[in-house]
C-alpha positions as CSV (number, residue, x, y, z in Angstrom):
1,M,16.3,42.1,69.2
2,K,16.2,38.7,67.7
3,K,12.7,38.1,68.8
4,E,11.3,41.3,67.5
5,K,13.0,41.0,64.1
6,K,10.8,37.7,63.9
7,Y,7.6,39.5,64.7
8,T,8.8,42.1,62.1
9,I,9.0,39.3,59.4
10,A,6.1,37.4,60.5
11,T,4.2,40.6,60.6
12,I,4.9,41.1,56.9
13,L,4.5,37.9,55.6
14,L,1.1,38.0,57.3
15,I,0.2,41.7,55.5
16,V,1.4,39.8,52.3
17,M,-0.8,36.7,52.5
18,V,-3.9,39.0,53.6
19,S,-3.1,41.4,50.6
20,I,-2.6,38.2,47.7
21,S,-5.9,37.1,49.6
22,S,-7.8,40.1,48.8
23,L,-6.6,40.3,45.8
24,I,-7.6,36.8,44.9
25,T,-11.1,37.3,46.5
26,V,-11.5,40.7,44.4
27,G,-10.7,39.1,41.4
28,S,-12.8,36.4,41.7
29,M,-15.7,38.7,42.3
30,I,-14.9,40.6,39.0
31,Y,-14.3,37.4,37.5
32,F,-17.7,35.9,38.5
33,R,-19.9,39.0,37.7
34,I,-18.4,39.4,34.4
35,Y,-19.4,35.2,34.0
36,I,-22.8,35.6,35.1
37,K,-23.1,38.8,32.9
38,K,-22.4,37.3,29.9
39,D,-24.4,34.3,30.9
40,A,-27.1,36.5,31.2
41,E,-26.8,37.9,27.7
42,L,-26.6,34.5,26.3
43,Y,-30.0,33.3,28.1
44,N,-31.4,36.1,26.9
45,E,-30.0,36.3,23.2
46,E,-32.9,35.5,21.0
47,Y,-32.4,32.1,18.8
48,R,-33.0,32.3,15.4
49,K,-36.0,30.4,14.0
50,Y,-36.5,29.2,11.1
51,A,-39.4,29.2,8.5
52,R,-38.5,25.5,7.6
53,Y,-37.2,22.4,9.0
54,Y,-35.3,19.2,6.4
55,A,-34.3,16.0,7.8
56,L,-31.2,14.6,5.5
57,V,-31.2,10.8,5.8
58,V,-27.9,8.6,4.5
59,R,-26.7,5.0,5.1
60,D,-23.8,6.6,6.4
61,N,-23.2,9.5,8.1
62,A,-19.3,8.9,8.5
63,D,-18.8,9.0,4.8
64,T,-16.9,12.2,3.7
65,F,-19.1,12.6,0.6
66,W,-22.2,13.0,2.8
67,S,-20.8,15.5,5.1
68,A,-19.7,17.6,2.2
69,A,-23.1,17.8,1.0
70,F,-24.9,18.3,4.3
71,G,-22.4,20.9,4.2
72,S,-23.8,23.1,1.0
73,M,-27.6,21.7,2.2
74,Q,-26.9,24.1,5.7
75,N,-25.2,26.6,3.7
76,E,-28.0,26.5,1.3
77,G,-30.5,26.1,3.9
78,E,-29.0,29.7,6.0
79,Q,-30.0,31.5,2.6
80,T,-33.6,30.4,2.5
81,N,-34.3,30.3,5.8
82,V,-34.3,26.4,6.5
83,Y,-32.7,24.7,9.2
84,V,-31.4,21.4,7.9
85,N,-30.3,18.3,10.1
86,K,-28.5,14.9,10.1
87,M,-30.5,12.6,11.1
88,G,-28.5,10.3,13.4
89,D,-25.3,12.7,14.2
90,N,-24.4,13.0,18.0
91,L,-26.5,9.9,18.9
92,A,-25.4,7.5,21.7
93,D,-26.5,4.6,19.3
94,V,-26.0,3.5,15.9
95,Y,-29.1,3.5,13.9
96,T,-29.4,2.2,10.2
97,R,-30.8,4.5,7.6
98,N,-34.4,3.3,7.5
99,E,-34.8,3.6,11.3
100,L,-33.7,7.0,11.1
101,M,-36.4,8.0,8.2
102,E,-39.0,6.5,10.8
103,M,-37.4,9.2,13.3
104,A,-37.9,12.1,10.8
105,I,-41.3,10.8,10.2
106,A,-42.0,10.9,13.7
107,S,-40.4,14.1,14.6
108,K,-43.0,16.0,11.8
109,V,-40.2,17.5,9.7
110,D,-41.3,20.2,7.0
111,G,-39.4,17.9,4.2
112,I,-37.1,14.8,4.0
113,I,-33.6,14.3,1.8
114,Y,-33.7,10.9,1.9
115,E,-30.7,8.3,0.0
116,A,-33.3,5.8,-0.9
117,D,-33.3,2.5,-3.0
118,D,-36.0,0.7,-4.6
119,S,-36.3,-1.8,-2.2
120,V,-40.0,-2.3,-0.8
121,E,-39.1,-1.2,2.8
122,S,-37.4,2.3,1.2
123,I,-40.9,2.4,-1.1
124,V,-43.1,2.2,1.8
125,L,-41.4,4.7,4.4
126,I,-41.4,7.1,1.6
127,N,-44.9,6.5,0.7
128,R,-45.5,6.6,4.7
129,A,-43.6,10.1,5.1
130,V,-45.9,12.0,1.9
131,A,-49.0,10.1,3.0
132,A,-48.1,12.2,6.6
133,G,-47.9,15.7,4.4
134,I,-43.9,15.3,4.3
135,P,-42.3,15.7,1.4
136,V,-39.1,13.6,0.4
137,V,-36.6,14.2,-2.0
138,T,-34.4,11.2,-2.9
139,V,-30.9,12.0,-3.5
140,M,-28.0,9.6,-5.4
141,A,-29.8,6.4,-5.8
142,D,-34.0,6.7,-6.5
143,A,-37.2,5.0,-5.7
144,P,-39.2,5.2,-8.5
145,G,-41.8,3.6,-7.4
146,S,-42.7,5.5,-4.7
147,A,-44.6,8.6,-4.2
148,R,-41.0,10.7,-3.8
149,K,-41.4,14.7,-5.3
150,S,-37.9,14.7,-7.0
151,Y,-34.7,12.9,-7.8
152,V,-31.8,14.6,-6.9
153,G,-28.3,13.2,-8.0
154,V,-26.3,11.8,-11.2
155,S,-27.6,9.5,-14.3
156,N,-26.1,6.3,-13.3
157,Y,-26.2,5.4,-17.3
158,N,-24.3,8.6,-17.9
159,L,-22.5,7.2,-14.7
160,G,-21.5,3.8,-16.3
161,T,-20.3,5.0,-19.7
162,E,-18.2,7.6,-18.3
163,Y,-16.7,4.9,-16.5
164,G,-16.3,2.6,-19.4
165,R,-14.6,5.6,-21.2
166,L,-12.1,5.9,-18.3
167,I,-11.8,1.7,-19.0
168,M,-10.6,2.2,-22.8
169,K,-8.4,5.0,-21.6
170,A,-6.8,3.0,-18.6
171,A,-6.2,0.0,-21.2
172,R,-3.5,1.6,-22.9
173,S,-1.8,2.1,-19.8
174,A,-2.8,-1.5,-18.4
175,E,-1.4,-3.1,-21.7
176,D,1.8,-1.9,-21.5
177,K,2.5,-3.2,-17.8
178,K,1.0,-6.8,-18.8
179,P,3.3,-9.4,-19.0
180,G,3.5,-10.7,-22.7
181,G,2.6,-7.4,-24.2
182,S,-0.3,-6.8,-26.6
183,G,-2.4,-9.2,-27.8
184,K,-3.5,-10.7,-24.4
185,A,-7.1,-9.8,-23.1
186,L,-7.5,-7.7,-20.2
187,S,-9.0,-8.5,-17.4
188,V,-11.4,-5.6,-15.5
189,L,-12.6,-6.3,-11.9
190,V,-15.7,-3.4,-10.8
191,L,-16.2,-3.7,-7.2
192,T,-19.6,-3.2,-6.3
193,D,-21.6,-3.0,-2.9
194,V,-23.3,-6.1,-1.8
195,N,-25.8,-4.0,0.6
196,M,-26.9,-1.6,-2.4
197,E,-30.3,-2.6,-4.6
198,D,-29.3,-4.2,-7.8
199,T,-31.1,-1.4,-10.1
200,T,-28.9,1.4,-9.6
201,Q,-25.5,-0.8,-10.1
202,N,-26.7,-3.0,-12.8
203,T,-27.8,0.2,-14.8
204,V,-23.9,1.6,-14.0
205,L,-22.8,-1.5,-15.3
206,T,-24.6,-2.1,-18.5
207,A,-23.8,1.2,-19.7
208,I,-19.8,-0.1,-18.9
209,K,-20.4,-3.2,-21.1
210,E,-22.2,-1.1,-23.8
211,T,-19.5,1.2,-23.9
212,L,-16.9,-1.2,-24.0
213,Q,-18.8,-3.6,-26.6
214,K,-18.2,0.0,-29.0
215,K,-14.3,0.7,-28.4
216,P,-12.6,0.5,-31.6
217,D,-10.8,-2.5,-32.9
218,S,-7.0,-0.9,-32.2
219,Y,-7.9,-1.1,-28.4
220,P,-7.1,-4.5,-26.8
221,E,-9.7,-7.2,-25.5
222,I,-11.5,-6.7,-22.5
223,T,-13.1,-9.1,-20.0
224,L,-15.6,-7.7,-17.2
225,N,-16.3,-9.2,-14.0
226,T,-17.5,-8.2,-10.9
227,V,-17.4,-9.0,-7.1
228,E,-19.2,-7.5,-4.2
229,I,-17.7,-6.1,-1.6
230,D,-19.3,-5.9,2.1
231,N,-19.7,-2.1,3.2
232,S,-21.7,-3.0,6.0
233,G,-19.3,-2.4,9.0
234,E,-16.5,-0.6,9.9
235,F,-13.6,-2.6,8.5
236,T,-16.0,-5.2,6.3
237,A,-14.7,-3.5,3.2
238,E,-11.0,-3.8,3.9
239,E,-11.2,-7.4,4.7
240,S,-13.2,-7.9,1.6
241,I,-10.6,-6.5,-0.2
242,R,-7.9,-7.9,1.0
243,D,-9.9,-11.7,-0.2
244,V,-9.4,-10.0,-3.6
245,F,-5.8,-9.1,-3.0
246,G,-4.9,-12.7,-1.9
247,R,-5.3,-13.6,-5.5
248,P,-1.9,-14.0,-7.1
249,V,-2.4,-12.4,-10.3
250,L,-4.5,-9.0,-9.6
251,P,-6.9,-7.9,-12.5
252,D,-5.2,-5.7,-15.1
253,I,-8.2,-2.6,-14.0
254,I,-10.0,-2.5,-10.9
255,V,-13.1,0.0,-10.8
256,C,-14.6,1.2,-7.4
257,L,-17.8,2.6,-7.4
258,N,-17.8,4.3,-3.9
259,E,-14.9,6.4,-2.1
260,I,-15.4,3.7,0.5
261,N,-14.0,0.8,-1.8
262,T,-11.6,3.6,-3.6
263,V,-9.5,4.2,-0.2
264,S,-9.4,0.7,0.7
265,V,-8.4,-0.5,-2.4
266,Y,-6.0,2.1,-2.5
267,Q,-4.7,1.4,1.4
268,T,-4.2,-2.3,0.9
269,I,-1.8,-2.0,-2.6
270,V,0.3,0.3,-0.4
271,E,0.3,-2.5,2.5
272,Q,0.9,-4.9,-0.1
273,N,3.8,-3.4,-1.8
274,R,1.4,-4.2,-5.0
275,V,1.4,-0.5,-6.6
276,G,1.5,-0.9,-10.1
277,E,0.0,-4.7,-10.5
278,S,-3.2,-2.7,-11.1
279,V,-4.9,0.4,-12.9
280,I,-7.2,1.9,-10.4
281,L,-10.5,4.1,-11.2
282,G,-12.1,5.5,-8.2
283,Y,-14.8,7.5,-7.1
284,Y,-14.9,11.2,-5.2
285,D,-12.5,13.6,-4.3
286,S,-11.2,13.0,-0.4
287,D,-7.7,14.2,0.1
288,T,-6.6,10.2,0.1
289,I,-7.8,9.8,-3.0
290,L,-6.3,13.2,-4.7
291,R,-3.1,12.7,-3.2
292,A,-3.3,8.6,-4.5
293,I,-3.5,10.3,-8.0
294,D,-0.9,12.6,-7.2
295,K,1.4,9.7,-6.2
296,N,0.1,7.6,-9.4
297,V,-1.4,4.9,-7.6
298,I,-4.8,5.8,-8.7
299,Y,-5.1,6.3,-12.3
300,A,-8.3,8.9,-12.5
301,S,-11.5,9.3,-9.9
302,I,-15.2,10.3,-10.8
303,T,-16.2,12.8,-8.5
304,V,-20.0,14.2,-8.1
305,D,-20.3,18.2,-7.6
306,T,-21.6,18.0,-3.5
307,Q,-21.8,21.8,-3.5
308,Q,-24.4,21.2,-6.2
309,L,-25.9,18.4,-5.2
310,G,-26.4,20.1,-1.8
311,R,-28.2,23.3,-3.2
312,D,-30.3,21.1,-5.7
313,C,-31.9,19.0,-2.7
314,V,-32.8,22.1,-0.5
315,D,-33.9,23.7,-3.6
316,A,-36.0,20.8,-5.0
317,L,-37.9,21.2,-1.7
318,N,-38.3,24.7,-1.5
319,E,-40.1,24.8,-5.0
320,Y,-42.3,21.8,-4.0
321,M,-43.2,23.8,-0.3
322,D,-44.0,26.9,-2.2
323,Y,-45.5,25.8,-5.7
324,R,-46.9,22.0,-5.2
325,R,-45.0,21.2,-7.9
326,V,-41.7,20.0,-8.8
327,S,-39.2,18.9,-11.5
328,D,-39.2,15.2,-11.5
329,Y,-35.4,14.9,-11.6
330,Y,-32.4,17.3,-11.2
331,G,-29.2,16.4,-12.5
332,V,-25.7,16.9,-10.7
333,D,-22.3,17.5,-12.7
334,Y,-19.4,15.4,-12.6
335,R,-15.8,15.5,-13.0
336,I,-13.0,13.5,-14.4
337,I,-10.0,13.7,-11.8
338,N,-6.6,12.9,-13.0
339,K,-2.8,13.6,-13.1
340,D,-3.5,16.2,-15.6
341,N,-5.8,18.3,-13.2
342,V,-5.2,16.8,-9.3
343,K,-2.9,19.9,-8.6
344,D,-5.7,22.1,-9.1
345,Y,-7.8,20.2,-6.7
346,L,-4.8,19.7,-3.7
347,E,-4.0,23.6,-4.2
348,S,-8.1,24.4,-4.0
349,G,-8.2,22.3,-0.7
350,A,-5.3,23.6,0.8
351,E,-6.9,27.4,-0.2
352,D,-9.9,26.1,1.9
353,E,-8.1,25.1,5.2
354,K,-6.6,28.4,5.7
C-alpha cells in the first residue's frame, strides 16, 4: 500500500510538472509570436521624411536655457516639416562648439542655428558654411562681420539698460542693509564670462553705465566693477565665484549675466550662510532660480522668451530657404521676474509637469 501511494504521488507530481512545462512552452510560443509580429510591424513602419534638416550649435548643450529653446525649435520644426538636431547630443566624446560647427558643415545640413561670437574663427566657420550653400542664423550672440543671414536674440544694449534699471531699484534695498545707512556709495559687481568675446558683454556694460549715469540725485552713489568668471569646465564657475565670496565684505549688489553664474552665486551664498549680505540680480528662469527668488535670496532675474527664440530661429531659416531673403534681425522679448510675479512662473511650471 505504501509503495502504491508513493507511486501515485510521484505520478501526480510528474503530471503537474509536465502540465506546467507545457503551459510555459505554449506561453513562450504565444509571447514570441506577438513579439515577432510587433517587430515586423515596426520594421515595416514608414519613418517620417522631413523636407529640411537644421542643426543647432551652441556652447553648452547641458544648459537648461538651450534645452528649452531647442524644444521650441523642435515643435516649430514639426509644424513646418523640418527636423532640428542639437549637434553634440548623445555623443561619447565632448566637442567644442566650433568642432560641432565643422561637423554640421560636413554633414551638409540645410541650415545652421549657431551661437556665434565676433571671433575670427566664428566668422570663418559661418562664411565656410554659407559658401557651401548652408544658410546660417546666429542666435543670442551675433557675428556681424560674417555672411550670416539673420540674428535672433535680445538687444544687448536693451538688456544692459534693463539691468541698470534693476540696479537702481535694488539700490534702495541694498542701502537699507548697508552698515552706516545712507550716504555711502554702493558697490556693484558684474560677473562676466571670461570665455565670451568682449563685444557682447561690453555692450551690456556700456548700457548699464549709461543708465546709472542718468539716475536721479535721490539715489545713492554707485561704484561699478567687473570680475571674469571661468565657465569653461563643470566646476570652474563655482571655483571662480568662491574666490569672490572669499572676500570679508561682499559687494552690495551682484549682477549675473548668465544662468550658470546665477545658480552658482545662489548655491554659494546658501552654503556659506551669507544670505542677505548682497542683493543678487540674476539671469533666466530655471526652477532653481525661481525658488531662490521666492525665498528672497535672489532679488530679481531677467529671462528671455525661449519659446519665441526657438520659433524665430526656425522661421528665419525657413523664410530664407523659401524666398532667399530674410530680416537681418529678429528681436526676442525678455521679462523681469521678481517677488511680485514669481508665483505665476512657479505655478506655470507645476502645471507643465502634470
